[in-house]
C-alpha positions as CSV (number, residue, x, y, z in Angstrom):
1,M,132.2,202.4,74.4
2,E,136.1,202.9,75.3
3,D,138.8,200.9,73.3
4,N,140.5,198.5,75.8
5,P,144.4,197.8,74.6
6,N,143.5,194.2,76.0
7,E,140.5,193.3,73.9
8,P,141.4,191.8,70.3
9,D,140.3,194.3,67.7
10,S,137.7,192.2,65.9
11,V,138.4,193.6,62.4
12,N,141.8,194.4,62.4
13,D,142.1,190.6,63.4
14,A,139.8,188.8,60.7
15,A,141.8,191.3,58.5
16,A,145.2,189.6,59.7
17,A,143.9,186.0,59.3
18,T,142.6,186.5,55.7
19,E,145.9,188.1,54.7
20,V,147.9,185.1,53.5
21,A,151.6,185.7,52.5
22,P,152.7,185.9,48.8
23,S,154.9,182.7,48.6
24,E,151.4,180.4,49.9
25,L,149.3,182.5,47.4
26,Q,152.3,181.3,44.8
27,R,152.4,177.6,45.7
28,Q,148.6,177.4,45.9
29,R,148.4,179.1,42.1
30,D,151.3,176.6,40.8
31,E,149.3,173.6,42.2
32,Y,146.3,174.7,40.6
33,Y,148.1,175.5,37.5
34,D,149.8,172.0,37.5
35,R,146.3,170.3,38.0
36,L,145.0,172.5,35.6
37,L,147.5,171.2,33.2
38,R,147.0,167.1,34.3
39,K,143.4,167.1,33.7
40,T,144.1,169.0,30.1
41,A,146.7,166.2,29.3
42,E,144.2,163.3,30.7
43,F,141.7,165.0,28.7
44,D,143.3,165.0,25.5
45,N,144.6,161.4,26.2
46,Y,141.0,160.3,26.1
47,R,139.9,162.5,23.2
48,K,142.4,160.7,21.1
49,R,142.2,157.4,22.4
50,T,138.4,157.3,21.6
51,E,138.8,158.8,18.5
52,R,141.0,155.6,17.8
53,E,138.6,153.0,19.3
54,R,135.9,155.0,17.3
55,Q,138.2,154.7,14.2
56,A,139.2,151.1,14.6
57,L,134.9,150.3,15.2
58,G,134.3,152.0,11.7
59,D,137.4,150.2,9.8
60,A,135.9,146.7,11.5
61,A,132.7,147.3,10.1
62,A,133.8,148.4,6.8
63,A,135.9,145.4,6.1
64,N,132.9,143.0,7.4
65,V,130.7,144.4,4.6
66,I,133.5,144.4,2.0
67,E,134.0,141.0,3.1
68,E,130.5,139.8,1.8
69,L,130.9,141.6,-1.3
70,L,133.9,139.6,-2.0
71,P,132.2,136.3,-3.1
72,L,130.0,138.9,-5.7
73,M,133.5,139.9,-7.3
74,D,134.3,136.0,-7.2
75,N,130.6,135.1,-9.1
76,L,131.6,138.4,-11.6
77,D,135.1,137.2,-12.2
78,R,133.6,133.4,-13.1
79,A,131.2,134.8,-15.4
80,L,133.4,136.7,-17.4
81,K,135.9,134.2,-17.9
82,A,132.8,131.9,-19.8
83,E,132.9,131.2,-23.0
84,A,130.4,133.0,-25.1
85,G,128.1,131.4,-27.2
86,G,125.0,132.2,-28.8
87,E,123.0,135.6,-29.7
88,G,122.6,138.0,-27.1
89,T,125.4,136.6,-25.2
90,E,128.1,139.7,-26.0
91,A,125.0,142.3,-24.1
92,Y,125.4,139.8,-21.4
93,R,129.0,140.0,-21.2
94,R,129.4,143.8,-21.9
95,G,126.5,144.0,-19.0
96,V,128.5,141.7,-16.1
97,E,131.9,143.6,-17.4
98,L,129.9,146.7,-16.3
99,I,129.0,145.3,-13.0
100,H,132.4,144.2,-12.4
101,E,133.6,147.7,-12.9
102,Q,131.3,149.3,-11.0
103,L,132.2,147.0,-8.2
104,D,135.6,147.2,-8.9
105,A,135.6,151.3,-8.2
106,I,133.4,150.7,-5.5
107,L,136.4,148.3,-3.6
108,R,139.1,150.5,-4.3
109,K,137.5,153.6,-3.4
110,R,137.2,151.9,-0.1
111,G,141.0,151.3,0.0
112,V,140.2,147.5,-0.8
113,R,143.1,146.1,-3.1
114,A,143.7,142.7,-5.1
115,I,146.9,141.0,-4.0
116,D,148.8,140.2,-7.2
117,A,149.5,136.2,-6.8
118,V,150.4,135.3,-10.4
119,G,154.6,135.4,-10.8
120,A,155.1,136.1,-7.1
121,D,156.9,134.1,-4.1
122,F,154.5,132.4,-2.1
123,D,154.1,134.2,1.0
124,P,151.6,132.5,3.6
125,N,150.5,135.5,5.1
126,Y,149.1,136.8,1.8
127,H,149.1,133.4,-0.1
128,Q,146.9,130.1,0.5
129,A,148.9,127.2,-1.2
130,V,146.1,124.7,-2.4
131,S,148.1,122.5,-4.8
132,Y,152.1,122.4,-5.3
133,E,152.8,121.3,-9.3
134,P,156.3,120.9,-10.9
135,A,156.2,124.0,-13.4
136,E,159.5,124.2,-15.9
137,G,161.2,127.3,-16.1
138,R,159.4,128.6,-12.7
139,R,161.2,129.3,-9.7
140,E,160.7,126.8,-6.1
141,G,157.4,128.5,-4.5
142,E,157.0,130.8,-7.3
143,V,152.5,131.3,-7.8
144,I,151.6,129.8,-10.9
145,E,147.8,130.1,-10.8
146,E,145.4,131.8,-9.1
147,F,142.2,130.1,-8.4
148,R,140.8,133.0,-5.9
149,R,141.7,136.5,-5.8
150,G,142.8,137.6,-2.4
151,Y,142.2,141.1,-0.7
152,M,143.6,143.5,1.1
153,L,142.3,146.7,3.2
154,G,144.8,149.0,3.7
155,D,147.5,146.8,5.6
156,R,144.8,144.0,7.2
157,L,144.6,141.1,5.1
158,L,140.5,140.3,4.1
159,R,140.7,137.2,2.8
160,P,144.5,135.2,1.6
161,S,144.8,134.5,-2.6
162,M,143.8,130.6,-3.0
163,V,146.9,129.2,-5.3
164,K,148.8,126.7,-6.9
165,V,152.4,126.9,-6.2
166,A,155.8,125.9,-8.6
167,K,157.2,122.5,-6.7
168,G,160.8,122.4,-7.4
C-alpha cells in the first residue's frame, strides 16, 4: 500500500489529538489541586465539628449523672450537721465524713465545684433567693445564709445556691 498524501495518517493524527497544550495541563492541575485543598478543608471542618458535638454530648451526660449525685451530697451535709448523742455516734459520724470526703473528691475530679455563696453579693445567675432578712452589719444584697449549696461544672451552672439575702 502506497502512502497517499491526501489520506490522514491515523497514527500521527491520534498522537496529535492526545497531545494537550502545556497551559491546559497546568490549568487542569491547578483545578485538581484547588479541589483537593477544598475537600481537605471540608473534611477537617467536619472532623472538628463532630469532635465538638461528641464533647458536648459527653458533657451533657456527665452533667446529668452529677445532678443525680447532688441530693446525696445534700443528705450527707445534713447528716454532718446533726448533733451527735449517745454511744456509737462518733463512729457513725466518722463514717459519714469519709463518704462525704470521697463523694466530694469524685465531684472535684469531674470538674464540679461548689459555689461560695455566704458573704458574696447576691447574683441571680448563681443564687436563688429563698428569703430576705434585715441584718445588722451586712451589706444590702449580701448572702447571709446558704440553705442548699449550688454547683458548677466548669462554666456551666448545674444548680443555683438557695440562699437568704440581707435586706437594707
